C-alpha positions in Angstrom: 89.6 57.0 43.1 88.2 55.6 46.4 90.8 54.2 48.7 89.6 52.1 51.6 91.4 52.3 55.0 92.0 49.3 57.1 92.2 48.9 60.9 95.4 48.6 62.9 95.5 45.4 64.8 94.7 47.0 68.2 91.9 49.0 66.7 90.3 45.9 65.1 90.7 43.8 68.3 89.0 46.5 70.3 85.9 46.1 68.1 85.4 42.4 69.0 82.1 42.0 70.8 80.7 45.3 69.6 77.1 45.2 68.4 76.4 47.0 65.1 73.4 47.9 63.0 73.5 47.9 59.2 72.9 51.4 57.6 72.4 49.8 54.1 70.8 46.9 52.5 72.9 44.2 50.8 72.4 40.5 50.1 70.4 39.0 52.9 71.3 41.9 55.3 68.6 44.5 55.3 68.8 48.0 56.7 68.8 47.9 60.5 69.9 44.3 60.8 72.0 43.7 63.9 75.3 41.9 64.1 78.3 41.3 66.3 82.0 41.8 65.6 83.2 38.2 66.2 86.8 38.2 65.0 89.5 40.1 63.1 91.4 39.1 60.0 95.0 39.9 59.1 95.1 41.3 55.6 98.9 41.7 55.6 101.2 44.7 55.9 99.8 45.5 59.4 96.3 46.0 58.1 93.2 44.3 59.6 89.5 43.8 58.8 86.7 43.0 61.2 84.3 40.1 60.8 80.6 40.7 61.5 78.3 37.8 62.2 74.7 38.9 61.4 71.6 38.1 63.4 69.9 36.7 60.3 68.4 33.3 59.9 70.9 31.1 58.0 69.8 30.2 54.5 68.2 26.8 54.2 69.0 24.6 51.3 67.5 21.3 50.3 69.7 18.2 50.5 68.3 15.3 48.6 69.5 11.9 49.9 69.4 9.3 47.1 68.6 6.4 49.5 65.8 8.1 51.2 62.7 9.5 49.6 62.4 12.9 51.2 64.1 16.2 51.2 66.1 17.1 54.3 66.4 20.8 55.0 69.8 21.7 56.5 70.6 25.0 58.1 73.6 26.9 56.8 76.0 28.8 59.0 75.2 32.4 60.1 76.1 35.0 57.5 79.5 36.6 58.1 81.0 39.6 56.3 84.4 41.3 56.3 84.6 45.1 56.7 87.5 47.5 56.3 87.7 50.5 58.6 86.2 52.7 55.9 83.3 50.3 55.4 82.8 50.0 59.1 82.6 53.7 59.6 80.2 54.3 56.6 78.0 51.2 56.4 77.5 50.4 60.1 76.5 52.1 63.3 77.6 50.8 66.7 74.7 50.0 69.0 74.9 50.9 72.7 74.1 47.6 74.6 74.4 49.1 78.1 71.3 49.3 80.2 70.6 51.8 82.9 
């Protein structure tokens, strides 16, 4: 049975601002998609996950207004996904953003 490890609070908080690249394709995130760790989430019992906001275009969905005869396209929010420590270490690669 596979058991996923989670971050300690300090470990998770140290990841905020890190840029990452996806090593796998899933949903709207393709292999190589870049993202940023934007926050951490308390999962209880001293265990934390990190939240990645992906650099993908938000999905667009039609919104039909009954009083107006047109379809208004509204943008959704950027895609965000939660990662355990195990998932972070196996599904993502940190990207070096320093320049020389």
